[in-house]
Biotite code that builds the C-alpha atoms (Angstrom):
import biotite.structure as struc

atoms = struc.array([
    struc.Atom([0.000, 0.000, 0.000], chain_id="A", res_id=1, res_name="MET", atom_name="CA", element="C"),
    struc.Atom([3.033, 2.298, 0.001], chain_id="A", res_id=2, res_name="ILE", atom_name="CA", element="C"),
    struc.Atom([2.424, 3.279, -3.634], chain_id="A", res_id=3, res_name="GLY", atom_name="CA", element="C"),
    struc.Atom([-1.188, 4.125, -2.887], chain_id="A", res_id=4, res_name="GLN", atom_name="CA", element="C"),
    struc.Atom([-0.157, 6.330, 0.068], chain_id="A", res_id=5, res_name="GLY", atom_name="CA", element="C"),
    struc.Atom([2.349, 8.217, -2.057], chain_id="A", res_id=6, res_name="LEU", atom_name="CA", element="C"),
    struc.Atom([-0.220, 8.693, -4.797], chain_id="A", res_id=7, res_name="MET", atom_name="CA", element="C"),
    struc.Atom([-2.777, 10.028, -2.290], chain_id="A", res_id=8, res_name="SER", atom_name="CA", element="C"),
    struc.Atom([-0.267, 12.488, -0.819], chain_id="A", res_id=9, res_name="ARG", atom_name="CA", element="C"),
    struc.Atom([0.731, 13.628, -4.299], chain_id="A", res_id=10, res_name="GLY", atom_name="CA", element="C"),
    struc.Atom([-2.852, 14.366, -5.247], chain_id="A", res_id=11, res_name="VAL", atom_name="CA", element="C"),
    struc.Atom([-3.383, 16.143, -1.925], chain_id="A", res_id=12, res_name="ALA", atom_name="CA", element="C"),
    struc.Atom([-0.450, 18.439, -2.682], chain_id="A", res_id=13, res_name="LEU", atom_name="CA", element="C"),
    struc.Atom([-1.784, 19.137, -6.160], chain_id="A", res_id=14, res_name="LEU", atom_name="CA", element="C"),
    struc.Atom([-5.197, 19.925, -4.727], chain_id="A", res_id=15, res_name="VAL", atom_name="CA", element="C"),
    struc.Atom([-3.734, 22.279, -2.147], chain_id="A", res_id=16, res_name="ALA", atom_name="CA", element="C"),
    struc.Atom([-2.103, 24.233, -4.968], chain_id="A", res_id=17, res_name="GLY", atom_name="CA", element="C"),
    struc.Atom([-5.395, 24.396, -6.849], chain_id="A", res_id=18, res_name="LEU", atom_name="CA", element="C"),
    struc.Atom([-7.321, 25.748, -3.890], chain_id="A", res_id=19, res_name="LEU", atom_name="CA", element="C"),
    struc.Atom([-4.616, 28.282, -3.146], chain_id="A", res_id=20, res_name="ALA", atom_name="CA", element="C"),
    struc.Atom([-5.017, 29.686, -6.666], chain_id="A", res_id=21, res_name="GLY", atom_name="CA", element="C"),
    struc.Atom([-1.352, 29.123, -7.523], chain_id="A", res_id=22, res_name="CYS", atom_name="CA", element="C"),
    struc.Atom([-0.570, 30.738, -10.870], chain_id="A", res_id=23, res_name="SER", atom_name="CA", element="C"),
    struc.Atom([2.222, 28.222, -11.515], chain_id="A", res_id=24, res_name="THR", atom_name="CA", element="C"),
    struc.Atom([-0.043, 25.183, -11.158], chain_id="A", res_id=25, res_name="MET", atom_name="CA", element="C"),
    struc.Atom([1.056, 22.418, -13.603], chain_id="A", res_id=26, res_name="PRO", atom_name="CA", element="C"),
    struc.Atom([-1.296, 21.539, -16.470], chain_id="A", res_id=27, res_name="PRO", atom_name="CA", element="C"),
    struc.Atom([-3.981, 18.975, -15.685], chain_id="A", res_id=28, res_name="MET", atom_name="CA", element="C"),
    struc.Atom([-5.704, 16.428, -17.871], chain_id="A", res_id=29, res_name="LEU", atom_name="CA", element="C"),
    struc.Atom([-9.391, 16.854, -18.605], chain_id="A", res_id=30, res_name="GLY", atom_name="CA", element="C"),
    struc.Atom([-12.227, 16.568, -21.090], chain_id="A", res_id=31, res_name="GLY", atom_name="CA", element="C"),
    struc.Atom([-14.327, 13.583, -22.150], chain_id="A", res_id=32, res_name="PRO", atom_name="CA", element="C"),
    struc.Atom([-11.490, 12.134, -24.242], chain_id="A", res_id=33, res_name="GLU", atom_name="CA", element="C"),
    struc.Atom([-8.762, 12.404, -21.603], chain_id="A", res_id=34, res_name="GLU", atom_name="CA", element="C"),
    struc.Atom([-8.098, 11.038, -18.127], chain_id="A", res_id=35, res_name="ALA", atom_name="CA", element="C"),
    struc.Atom([-9.175, 13.000, -15.045], chain_id="A", res_id=36, res_name="VAL", atom_name="CA", element="C"),
    struc.Atom([-6.339, 13.277, -12.561], chain_id="A", res_id=37, res_name="ARG", atom_name="CA", element="C"),
    struc.Atom([-6.891, 11.271, -9.390], chain_id="A", res_id=38, res_name="GLY", atom_name="CA", element="C"),
    struc.Atom([-10.004, 9.380, -10.539], chain_id="A", res_id=39, res_name="ALA", atom_name="CA", element="C"),
    struc.Atom([-9.254, 6.284, -8.440], chain_id="A", res_id=40, res_name="SER", atom_name="CA", element="C"),
    struc.Atom([-8.263, 8.157, -5.281], chain_id="A", res_id=41, res_name="VAL", atom_name="CA", element="C"),
    struc.Atom([-10.627, 7.037, -2.521], chain_id="A", res_id=42, res_name="GLY", atom_name="CA", element="C"),
    struc.Atom([-10.941, 3.461, -3.694], chain_id="A", res_id=43, res_name="SER", atom_name="CA", element="C"),
    struc.Atom([-9.589, 0.641, -1.557], chain_id="A", res_id=44, res_name="SER", atom_name="CA", element="C"),
    struc.Atom([-8.991, -1.190, -4.855], chain_id="A", res_id=45, res_name="LEU", atom_name="CA", element="C"),
    struc.Atom([-7.175, 1.712, -6.511], chain_id="A", res_id=46, res_name="GLY", atom_name="CA", element="C"),
    struc.Atom([-3.769, 0.129, -5.911], chain_id="A", res_id=47, res_name="PHE", atom_name="CA", element="C"),
    struc.Atom([-4.854, -3.014, -7.770], chain_id="A", res_id=48, res_name="TRP", atom_name="CA", element="C"),
    struc.Atom([-6.235, -1.289, -10.855], chain_id="A", res_id=49, res_name="LEU", atom_name="CA", element="C"),
    struc.Atom([-4.118, -1.626, -13.973], chain_id="A", res_id=50, res_name="LYS", atom_name="CA", element="C"),
    struc.Atom([-3.092, 1.533, -15.837], chain_id="A", res_id=51, res_name="ALA", atom_name="CA", element="C"),
    struc.Atom([-5.637, 0.750, -18.547], chain_id="A", res_id=52, res_name="SER", atom_name="CA", element="C"),
    struc.Atom([-8.348, 0.317, -15.884], chain_id="A", res_id=53, res_name="ASP", atom_name="CA", element="C"),
    struc.Atom([-7.557, 3.742, -14.444], chain_id="A", res_id=54, res_name="ARG", atom_name="CA", element="C"),
    struc.Atom([-7.696, 5.285, -17.911], chain_id="A", res_id=55, res_name="THR", atom_name="CA", element="C"),
    struc.Atom([-11.128, 3.760, -18.578], chain_id="A", res_id=56, res_name="ALA", atom_name="CA", element="C"),
    struc.Atom([-12.367, 4.897, -15.165], chain_id="A", res_id=57, res_name="LEU", atom_name="CA", element="C"),
    struc.Atom([-10.980, 8.404, -15.686], chain_id="A", res_id=58, res_name="SER", atom_name="CA", element="C"),
    struc.Atom([-12.602, 8.734, -19.104], chain_id="A", res_id=59, res_name="ASP", atom_name="CA", element="C"),
    struc.Atom([-15.977, 7.740, -17.639], chain_id="A", res_id=60, res_name="ALA", atom_name="CA", element="C"),
    struc.Atom([-15.535, 10.237, -14.810], chain_id="A", res_id=61, res_name="LEU", atom_name="CA", element="C"),
    struc.Atom([-14.679, 13.011, -17.278], chain_id="A", res_id=62, res_name="ALA", atom_name="CA", element="C"),
    struc.Atom([-17.820, 12.264, -19.291], chain_id="A", res_id=63, res_name="GLU", atom_name="CA", element="C"),
    struc.Atom([-19.929, 12.331, -16.124], chain_id="A", res_id=64, res_name="ALA", atom_name="CA", element="C"),
    struc.Atom([-18.428, 15.613, -14.890], chain_id="A", res_id=65, res_name="LEU", atom_name="CA", element="C"),
    struc.Atom([-18.891, 17.338, -18.235], chain_id="A", res_id=66, res_name="ASN", atom_name="CA", element="C"),
    struc.Atom([-22.457, 16.105, -18.652], chain_id="A", res_id=67, res_name="SER", atom_name="CA", element="C"),
    struc.Atom([-25.205, 18.703, -18.043], chain_id="A", res_id=68, res_name="PRO", atom_name="CA", element="C"),
    struc.Atom([-27.395, 15.929, -16.641], chain_id="A", res_id=69, res_name="GLU", atom_name="CA", element="C"),
    struc.Atom([-27.628, 15.036, -12.964], chain_id="A", res_id=70, res_name="LEU", atom_name="CA", element="C"),
    struc.Atom([-27.606, 11.437, -11.807], chain_id="A", res_id=71, res_name="GLY", atom_name="CA", element="C"),
    struc.Atom([-26.881, 9.746, -15.156], chain_id="A", res_id=72, res_name="THR", atom_name="CA", element="C"),
    struc.Atom([-24.671, 6.657, -14.836], chain_id="A", res_id=73, res_name="SER", atom_name="CA", element="C"),
    struc.Atom([-21.597, 6.464, -17.060], chain_id="A", res_id=74, res_name="HIS", atom_name="CA", element="C"),
    struc.Atom([-20.352, 2.895, -17.396], chain_id="A", res_id=75, res_name="ARG", atom_name="CA", element="C"),
    struc.Atom([-16.882, 1.713, -18.318], chain_id="A", res_id=76, res_name="TRP", atom_name="CA", element="C"),
    struc.Atom([-15.453, -1.709, -19.153], chain_id="A", res_id=77, res_name="HIS", atom_name="CA", element="C"),
    struc.Atom([-11.889, -2.746, -19.844], chain_id="A", res_id=78, res_name="ASN", atom_name="CA", element="C"),
    struc.Atom([-11.958, -5.792, -22.104], chain_id="A", res_id=79, res_name="ALA", atom_name="CA", element="C"),
    struc.Atom([-8.215, -6.313, -21.613], chain_id="A", res_id=80, res_name="ALA", atom_name="CA", element="C"),
    struc.Atom([-8.521, -6.940, -17.861], chain_id="A", res_id=81, res_name="THR", atom_name="CA", element="C"),
    struc.Atom([-12.215, -7.654, -17.287], chain_id="A", res_id=82, res_name="GLY", atom_name="CA", element="C"),
    struc.Atom([-12.581, -4.761, -14.827], chain_id="A", res_id=83, res_name="ALA", atom_name="CA", element="C"),
    struc.Atom([-15.616, -2.509, -15.087], chain_id="A", res_id=84, res_name="ASP", atom_name="CA", element="C"),
    struc.Atom([-17.555, 0.094, -13.161], chain_id="A", res_id=85, res_name="GLY", atom_name="CA", element="C"),
    struc.Atom([-19.972, 3.000, -13.056], chain_id="A", res_id=86, res_name="THR", atom_name="CA", element="C"),
    struc.Atom([-19.542, 6.707, -12.373], chain_id="A", res_id=87, res_name="VAL", atom_name="CA", element="C"),
    struc.Atom([-22.384, 9.034, -11.435], chain_id="A", res_id=88, res_name="LEU", atom_name="CA", element="C"),
    struc.Atom([-21.900, 12.817, -11.050], chain_id="A", res_id=89, res_name="ALA", atom_name="CA", element="C"),
    struc.Atom([-24.572, 14.870, -9.335], chain_id="A", res_id=90, res_name="TYR", atom_name="CA", element="C"),
    struc.Atom([-24.593, 18.168, -7.397], chain_id="A", res_id=91, res_name="ALA", atom_name="CA", element="C"),
    struc.Atom([-22.569, 21.130, -8.662], chain_id="A", res_id=92, res_name="ALA", atom_name="CA", element="C"),
    struc.Atom([-21.454, 24.024, -6.455], chain_id="A", res_id=93, res_name="TYR", atom_name="CA", element="C"),
    struc.Atom([-19.064, 26.944, -6.176], chain_id="A", res_id=94, res_name="LEU", atom_name="CA", element="C"),
    struc.Atom([-16.504, 26.216, -3.468], chain_id="A", res_id=95, res_name="ALA", atom_name="CA", element="C"),
    struc.Atom([-15.613, 28.462, -0.529], chain_id="A", res_id=96, res_name="HIS", atom_name="CA", element="C"),
    struc.Atom([-17.601, 31.545, -1.509], chain_id="A", res_id=97, res_name="VAL", atom_name="CA", element="C"),
    struc.Atom([-16.491, 34.324, 0.812], chain_id="A", res_id=98, res_name="ASP", atom_name="CA", element="C"),
    struc.Atom([-19.769, 36.166, 0.246], chain_id="A", res_id=99, res_name="ALA", atom_name="CA", element="C"),
    struc.Atom([-21.495, 33.293, 2.008], chain_id="A", res_id=100, res_name="ALA", atom_name="CA", element="C"),
    struc.Atom([-19.085, 33.139, 4.926], chain_id="A", res_id=101, res_name="GLY", atom_name="CA", element="C"),
    struc.Atom([-16.859, 30.620, 3.200], chain_id="A", res_id=102, res_name="GLY", atom_name="CA", element="C"),
    struc.Atom([-19.708, 28.216, 2.447], chain_id="A", res_id=103, res_name="ALA", atom_name="CA", element="C"),
    struc.Atom([-20.291, 26.241, -0.733], chain_id="A", res_id=104, res_name="ASP", atom_name="CA", element="C"),
    struc.Atom([-23.136, 27.531, -2.911], chain_id="A", res_id=105, res_name="LEU", atom_name="CA", element="C"),
    struc.Atom([-25.254, 25.265, -5.085], chain_id="A", res_id=106, res_name="GLU", atom_name="CA", element="C"),
    struc.Atom([-24.651, 26.021, -8.763], chain_id="A", res_id=107, res_name="SER", atom_name="CA", element="C"),
    struc.Atom([-26.123, 25.180, -12.171], chain_id="A", res_id=108, res_name="PRO", atom_name="CA", element="C"),
    struc.Atom([-24.225, 22.184, -13.534], chain_id="A", res_id=109, res_name="VAL", atom_name="CA", element="C"),
    struc.Atom([-22.908, 23.823, -16.698], chain_id="A", res_id=110, res_name="GLY", atom_name="CA", element="C"),
    struc.Atom([-22.152, 27.257, -15.255], chain_id="A", res_id=111, res_name="LEU", atom_name="CA", element="C"),
    struc.Atom([-19.394, 29.091, -17.134], chain_id="A", res_id=112, res_name="ASP", atom_name="CA", element="C"),
    struc.Atom([-16.669, 29.770, -14.570], chain_id="A", res_id=113, res_name="THR", atom_name="CA", element="C"),
    struc.Atom([-13.709, 30.091, -16.919], chain_id="A", res_id=114, res_name="LEU", atom_name="CA", element="C"),
    struc.Atom([-13.842, 33.854, -17.387], chain_id="A", res_id=115, res_name="SER", atom_name="CA", element="C"),
    struc.Atom([-12.079, 36.073, -14.820], chain_id="A", res_id=116, res_name="PRO", atom_name="CA", element="C"),
    struc.Atom([-14.465, 38.044, -12.616], chain_id="A", res_id=117, res_name="LEU", atom_name="CA", element="C"),
    struc.Atom([-13.862, 41.122, -10.493], chain_id="A", res_id=118, res_name="GLY", atom_name="CA", element="C"),
    struc.Atom([-15.554, 41.376, -7.068], chain_id="A", res_id=119, res_name="PRO", atom_name="CA", element="C"),
    struc.Atom([-18.424, 43.833, -6.775], chain_id="A", res_id=120, res_name="ASP", atom_name="CA", element="C"),
    struc.Atom([-19.287, 43.814, -3.088], chain_id="A", res_id=121, res_name="GLY", atom_name="CA", element="C"),
    struc.Atom([-22.916, 44.955, -3.107], chain_id="A", res_id=122, res_name="ARG", atom_name="CA", element="C"),
    struc.Atom([-26.515, 43.852, -3.119], chain_id="A", res_id=123, res_name="ILE", atom_name="CA", element="C"),
    struc.Atom([-28.472, 44.708, -6.259], chain_id="A", res_id=124, res_name="TYR", atom_name="CA", element="C"),
    struc.Atom([-32.120, 44.688, -7.273], chain_id="A", res_id=125, res_name="ALA", atom_name="CA", element="C"),
    struc.Atom([-33.554, 43.970, -10.695], chain_id="A", res_id=126, res_name="THR", atom_name="CA", element="C"),
    struc.Atom([-34.983, 47.111, -12.308], chain_id="A", res_id=127, res_name="ASN", atom_name="CA", element="C"),
    struc.Atom([-37.080, 45.053, -14.731], chain_id="A", res_id=128, res_name="SER", atom_name="CA", element="C"),
    struc.Atom([-37.796, 41.400, -15.412], chain_id="A", res_id=129, res_name="ASN", atom_name="CA", element="C"),
    struc.Atom([-34.351, 39.968, -16.129], chain_id="A", res_id=130, res_name="ALA", atom_name="CA", element="C"),
    struc.Atom([-33.066, 36.769, -17.721], chain_id="A", res_id=131, res_name="ASN", atom_name="CA", element="C"),
    struc.Atom([-30.430, 34.625, -16.023], chain_id="A", res_id=132, res_name="VAL", atom_name="CA", element="C"),
    struc.Atom([-28.036, 32.728, -18.279], chain_id="A", res_id=133, res_name="ARG", atom_name="CA", element="C"),
    struc.Atom([-25.501, 29.931, -17.986], chain_id="A", res_id=134, res_name="LEU", atom_name="CA", element="C"),
    struc.Atom([-22.703, 32.071, -19.427], chain_id="A", res_id=135, res_name="SER", atom_name="CA", element="C"),
    struc.Atom([-22.066, 35.838, -19.703], chain_id="A", res_id=136, res_name="PRO", atom_name="CA", element="C"),
    struc.Atom([-23.491, 36.231, -23.207], chain_id="A", res_id=137, res_name="SER", atom_name="CA", element="C"),
    struc.Atom([-26.839, 36.778, -24.881], chain_id="A", res_id=138, res_name="VAL", atom_name="CA", element="C"),
    struc.Atom([-26.106, 33.454, -26.572], chain_id="A", res_id=139, res_name="GLU", atom_name="CA", element="C"),
    struc.Atom([-25.830, 31.723, -23.197], chain_id="A", res_id=140, res_name="GLY", atom_name="CA", element="C"),
    struc.Atom([-28.442, 29.137, -22.246], chain_id="A", res_id=141, res_name="THR", atom_name="CA", element="C"),
    struc.Atom([-31.463, 30.773, -20.600], chain_id="A", res_id=142, res_name="LEU", atom_name="CA", element="C"),
    struc.Atom([-31.950, 29.393, -17.092], chain_id="A", res_id=143, res_name="LEU", atom_name="CA", element="C"),
    struc.Atom([-34.661, 31.562, -15.577], chain_id="A", res_id=144, res_name="ASP", atom_name="CA", element="C"),
    struc.Atom([-36.367, 34.953, -15.615], chain_id="A", res_id=145, res_name="THR", atom_name="CA", element="C"),
    struc.Atom([-36.243, 36.960, -12.379], chain_id="A", res_id=146, res_name="ILE", atom_name="CA", element="C"),
    struc.Atom([-39.049, 39.375, -11.539], chain_id="A", res_id=147, res_name="ALA", atom_name="CA", element="C"),
    struc.Atom([-38.531, 43.120, -11.182], chain_id="A", res_id=148, res_name="LYS", atom_name="CA", element="C"),
    struc.Atom([-37.463, 44.416, -7.730], chain_id="A", res_id=149, res_name="ASP", atom_name="CA", element="C"),
    struc.Atom([-35.859, 41.094, -6.708], chain_id="A", res_id=150, res_name="THR", atom_name="CA", element="C"),
    struc.Atom([-32.770, 41.565, -4.510], chain_id="A", res_id=151, res_name="GLN", atom_name="CA", element="C"),
    struc.Atom([-29.720, 39.494, -5.448], chain_id="A", res_id=152, res_name="LEU", atom_name="CA", element="C"),
    struc.Atom([-26.140, 39.062, -4.296], chain_id="A", res_id=153, res_name="LEU", atom_name="CA", element="C"),
    struc.Atom([-23.614, 39.970, -6.978], chain_id="A", res_id=154, res_name="VAL", atom_name="CA", element="C"),
    struc.Atom([-20.702, 37.552, -6.560], chain_id="A", res_id=155, res_name="LEU", atom_name="CA", element="C"),
    struc.Atom([-18.648, 39.035, -9.362], chain_id="A", res_id=156, res_name="GLY", atom_name="CA", element="C"),
    struc.Atom([-18.637, 41.089, -12.552], chain_id="A", res_id=157, res_name="THR", atom_name="CA", element="C"),
    struc.Atom([-17.008, 40.275, -15.874], chain_id="A", res_id=158, res_name="THR", atom_name="CA", element="C"),
    struc.Atom([-13.979, 42.344, -16.807], chain_id="A", res_id=159, res_name="THR", atom_name="CA", element="C"),
    struc.Atom([-15.959, 44.198, -19.492], chain_id="A", res_id=160, res_name="ASN", atom_name="CA", element="C"),
    struc.Atom([-18.532, 45.096, -16.771], chain_id="A", res_id=161, res_name="LEU", atom_name="CA", element="C"),
    struc.Atom([-21.395, 43.780, -18.933], chain_id="A", res_id=162, res_name="ASP", atom_name="CA", element="C"),
    struc.Atom([-22.464, 40.794, -16.816], chain_id="A", res_id=163, res_name="TRP", atom_name="CA", element="C"),
    struc.Atom([-22.942, 40.001, -13.135], chain_id="A", res_id=164, res_name="HIS", atom_name="CA", element="C"),
    struc.Atom([-22.730, 36.548, -11.568], chain_id="A", res_id=165, res_name="LEU", atom_name="CA", element="C"),
    struc.Atom([-25.671, 36.556, -9.157], chain_id="A", res_id=166, res_name="VAL", atom_name="CA", element="C"),
    struc.Atom([-26.886, 34.425, -6.263], chain_id="A", res_id=167, res_name="ALA", atom_name="CA", element="C"),
    struc.Atom([-29.932, 34.185, -4.050], chain_id="A", res_id=168, res_name="SER", atom_name="CA", element="C"),
    struc.Atom([-29.688, 32.627, -0.610], chain_id="A", res_id=169, res_name="GLY", atom_name="CA", element="C"),
    struc.Atom([-27.411, 29.566, -0.794], chain_id="A", res_id=170, res_name="GLU", atom_name="CA", element="C"),
    struc.Atom([-27.774, 29.170, -4.540], chain_id="A", res_id=171, res_name="ARG", atom_name="CA", element="C"),
    struc.Atom([-25.935, 30.645, -7.509], chain_id="A", res_id=172, res_name="VAL", atom_name="CA", element="C"),
    struc.Atom([-28.468, 31.580, -10.186], chain_id="A", res_id=173, res_name="LEU", atom_name="CA", element="C"),
    struc.Atom([-26.192, 32.420, -13.133], chain_id="A", res_id=174, res_name="GLY", atom_name="CA", element="C"),
    struc.Atom([-25.251, 35.498, -15.167], chain_id="A", res_id=175, res_name="TYR", atom_name="CA", element="C"),
    struc.Atom([-27.448, 38.564, -15.557], chain_id="A", res_id=176, res_name="MET", atom_name="CA", element="C"),
    struc.Atom([-26.940, 41.506, -17.927], chain_id="A", res_id=177, res_name="TYR", atom_name="CA", element="C"),
    struc.Atom([-25.535, 44.316, -15.766], chain_id="A", res_id=178, res_name="ALA", atom_name="CA", element="C"),
    struc.Atom([-27.815, 47.196, -16.941], chain_id="A", res_id=179, res_name="PRO", atom_name="CA", element="C"),
    struc.Atom([-30.813, 45.224, -15.642], chain_id="A", res_id=180, res_name="LEU", atom_name="CA", element="C"),
    struc.Atom([-29.558, 45.539, -12.049], chain_id="A", res_id=181, res_name="LEU", atom_name="CA", element="C"),
    struc.Atom([-29.300, 48.558, -9.773], chain_id="A", res_id=182, res_name="SER", atom_name="CA", element="C"),
    struc.Atom([-27.483, 48.848, -6.447], chain_id="A", res_id=183, res_name="ARG", atom_name="CA", element="C"),
    struc.Atom([-29.713, 48.174, -3.474], chain_id="A", res_id=184, res_name="ALA", atom_name="CA", element="C"),
    struc.Atom([-27.209, 48.064, -0.627], chain_id="A", res_id=185, res_name="GLY", atom_name="CA", element="C"),
    struc.Atom([-23.608, 48.250, 0.456], chain_id="A", res_id=186, res_name="GLU", atom_name="CA", element="C"),
    struc.Atom([-23.138, 44.893, 2.162], chain_id="A", res_id=187, res_name="GLU", atom_name="CA", element="C"),
    struc.Atom([-19.575, 43.694, 1.711], chain_id="A", res_id=188, res_name="THR", atom_name="CA", element="C"),
    struc.Atom([-19.237, 40.618, -0.481], chain_id="A", res_id=189, res_name="LEU", atom_name="CA", element="C"),
    struc.Atom([-16.135, 38.998, -1.900], chain_id="A", res_id=190, res_name="VAL", atom_name="CA", element="C"),
    struc.Atom([-15.862, 36.956, -5.068], chain_id="A", res_id=191, res_name="LEU", atom_name="CA", element="C"),
    struc.Atom([-15.010, 33.294, -4.692], chain_id="A", res_id=192, res_name="ALA", atom_name="CA", element="C"),
    struc.Atom([-11.442, 32.782, -5.824], chain_id="A", res_id=193, res_name="GLY", atom_name="CA", element="C"),
    struc.Atom([-10.288, 36.341, -5.268], chain_id="A", res_id=194, res_name="GLY", atom_name="CA", element="C"),
    struc.Atom([-10.129, 39.364, -7.515], chain_id="A", res_id=195, res_name="GLU", atom_name="CA", element="C"),
    struc.Atom([-9.557, 38.628, -11.184], chain_id="A", res_id=196, res_name="GLY", atom_name="CA", element="C"),
    struc.Atom([-9.891, 34.869, -10.772], chain_id="A", res_id=197, res_name="ARG", atom_name="CA", element="C"),
    struc.Atom([-12.699, 32.576, -11.843], chain_id="A", res_id=198, res_name="PRO", atom_name="CA", element="C"),
    struc.Atom([-14.717, 30.953, -9.047], chain_id="A", res_id=199, res_name="PRO", atom_name="CA", element="C"),
    struc.Atom([-14.053, 27.262, -8.440], chain_id="A", res_id=200, res_name="LEU", atom_name="CA", element="C"),
    struc.Atom([-16.809, 25.013, -9.813], chain_id="A", res_id=201, res_name="LEU", atom_name="CA", element="C"),
    struc.Atom([-16.952, 21.526, -8.283], chain_id="A", res_id=202, res_name="CYS", atom_name="CA", element="C"),
    struc.Atom([-19.124, 18.432, -8.645], chain_id="A", res_id=203, res_name="ARG", atom_name="CA", element="C"),
    struc.Atom([-19.667, 15.518, -6.301], chain_id="A", res_id=204, res_name="ARG", atom_name="CA", element="C"),
    struc.Atom([-19.553, 12.019, -7.728], chain_id="A", res_id=205, res_name="PHE", atom_name="CA", element="C"),
    struc.Atom([-19.978, 8.369, -6.787], chain_id="A", res_id=206, res_name="THR", atom_name="CA", element="C"),
    struc.Atom([-17.808, 5.691, -8.394], chain_id="A", res_id=207, res_name="SER", atom_name="CA", element="C"),
    struc.Atom([-18.160, 1.924, -8.348], chain_id="A", res_id=208, res_name="GLU", atom_name="CA", element="C"),
    struc.Atom([-15.540, -0.553, -9.553], chain_id="A", res_id=209, res_name="VAL", atom_name="CA", element="C"),
    struc.Atom([-15.578, -4.326, -10.004], chain_id="A", res_id=210, res_name="ARG", atom_name="CA", element="C"),
    struc.Atom([-12.500, -6.491, -10.526], chain_id="A", res_id=211, res_name="LEU", atom_name="CA", element="C"),
    struc.Atom([-12.791, -9.742, -12.519], chain_id="A", res_id=212, res_name="PRO", atom_name="CA", element="C"),
    struc.Atom([-12.084, -11.929, -9.452], chain_id="A", res_id=213, res_name="GLU", atom_name="CA", element="C"),
    struc.Atom([-15.204, -10.476, -7.800], chain_id="A", res_id=214, res_name="GLY", atom_name="CA", element="C"),
    struc.Atom([-13.863, -7.739, -5.499], chain_id="A", res_id=215, res_name="ARG", atom_name="CA", element="C"),
    struc.Atom([-15.955, -4.556, -5.528], chain_id="A", res_id=216, res_name="THR", atom_name="CA", element="C"),
    struc.Atom([-15.755, -1.073, -4.078], chain_id="A", res_id=217, res_name="ASP", atom_name="CA", element="C"),
    struc.Atom([-17.828, 2.114, -4.015], chain_id="A", res_id=218, res_name="ARG", atom_name="CA", element="C"),
    struc.Atom([-16.642, 5.566, -2.965], chain_id="A", res_id=219, res_name="TRP", atom_name="CA", element="C"),
    struc.Atom([-17.665, 9.211, -3.034], chain_id="A", res_id=220, res_name="ASP", atom_name="CA", element="C"),
    struc.Atom([-15.468, 12.080, -4.138], chain_id="A", res_id=221, res_name="GLY", atom_name="CA", element="C"),
    struc.Atom([-15.386, 15.652, -5.369], chain_id="A", res_id=222, res_name="THR", atom_name="CA", element="C"),
    struc.Atom([-13.767, 16.987, -8.533], chain_id="A", res_id=223, res_name="ALA", atom_name="CA", element="C"),
    struc.Atom([-13.168, 20.657, -9.323], chain_id="A", res_id=224, res_name="CYS", atom_name="CA", element="C"),
    struc.Atom([-12.674, 22.354, -12.664], chain_id="A", res_id=225, res_name="ARG", atom_name="CA", element="C"),
    struc.Atom([-9.424, 24.235, -13.173], chain_id="A", res_id=226, res_name="GLY", atom_name="CA", element="C"),
    struc.Atom([-8.842, 27.496, -14.994], chain_id="A", res_id=227, res_name="ARG", atom_name="CA", element="C"),
    struc.Atom([-8.154, 25.651, -18.243], chain_id="A", res_id=228, res_name="ASP", atom_name="CA", element="C"),
    struc.Atom([-11.456, 23.748, -18.077], chain_id="A", res_id=229, res_name="GLY", atom_name="CA", element="C"),
    struc.Atom([-9.874, 20.483, -16.914], chain_id="A", res_id=230, res_name="SER", atom_name="CA", element="C"),
    struc.Atom([-11.019, 18.489, -13.884], chain_id="A", res_id=231, res_name="TRP", atom_name="CA", element="C"),
    struc.Atom([-9.020, 17.202, -10.930], chain_id="A", res_id=232, res_name="SER", atom_name="CA", element="C"),
    struc.Atom([-10.187, 15.193, -7.943], chain_id="A", res_id=233, res_name="VAL", atom_name="CA", element="C"),
    struc.Atom([-10.146, 17.567, -5.006], chain_id="A", res_id=234, res_name="ARG", atom_name="CA", element="C"),
    struc.Atom([-11.347, 15.329, -2.202], chain_id="A", res_id=235, res_name="THR", atom_name="CA", element="C"),
    struc.Atom([-12.229, 11.703, -1.751], chain_id="A", res_id=236, res_name="ALA", atom_name="CA", element="C"),
    struc.Atom([-13.467, 9.862, 1.288], chain_id="A", res_id=237, res_name="ASN", atom_name="CA", element="C"),
    struc.Atom([-11.766, 6.456, 1.684], chain_id="A", res_id=238, res_name="PRO", atom_name="CA", element="C"),
    struc.Atom([-13.986, 4.021, 3.500], chain_id="A", res_id=239, res_name="GLY", atom_name="CA", element="C"),
    struc.Atom([-17.111, 6.161, 3.347], chain_id="A", res_id=240, res_name="GLU", atom_name="CA", element="C"),
    struc.Atom([-19.933, 4.202, 1.687], chain_id="A", res_id=241, res_name="ASP", atom_name="CA", element="C"),
    struc.Atom([-17.322, 1.675, 0.551], chain_id="A", res_id=242, res_name="ALA", atom_name="CA", element="C"),
    struc.Atom([-17.752, -2.072, 0.610], chain_id="A", res_id=243, res_name="GLY", atom_name="CA", element="C"),
    struc.Atom([-19.408, -4.871, -1.268], chain_id="A", res_id=244, res_name="THR", atom_name="CA", element="C"),
    struc.Atom([-22.129, -3.712, -3.648], chain_id="A", res_id=245, res_name="LEU", atom_name="CA", element="C"),
])
């Protein structure tokens, strides 16, 4: 198990750099066609998976994380070894939002968090009925329409000052066109990630793996999307919900 311990510590160090917003963070793998770094971390069987098993698992995890659907199982099978499994990604959230006292805020699954945002620091109110979109563009997917005179927290503003990332309560709503909002208060808020950085979008997932000799495992983890759009496992909980399926 020495190799597994070293691998876990290595991923932990990588994750610490990600959360600290280190500008010199090494490139990470990501996307449906590539492996997600740390996909098997949290599994008691991770040490026994072959390299090709881990690649198949990582590809399935990437597909699940990039899917706009919640709770859809993504299956993988490695014909070379006989190993197989299932990955299911569900809740999405913005991590450690200072505006919410350092809490995580529920987020739309496909929220665009790759553009740098500057902190605004105030409460706004809609001055007309206003659309909320998945990305800061009129071409962005329409998520909802908010009624006039609704108060919202502005978590950040795009660098061109055209769009606000807004939240209500413990939930991020999406992007709203800036001219449709007017200041309604001076409460101090701080953008997740810090000034000029994108907020950190994360998703929780459950992974199951089966080895050909019959051993099985199930574990829960969290993966977060980096500035380049790639995913990396941020946390995993060895032993939690693990065991025979």
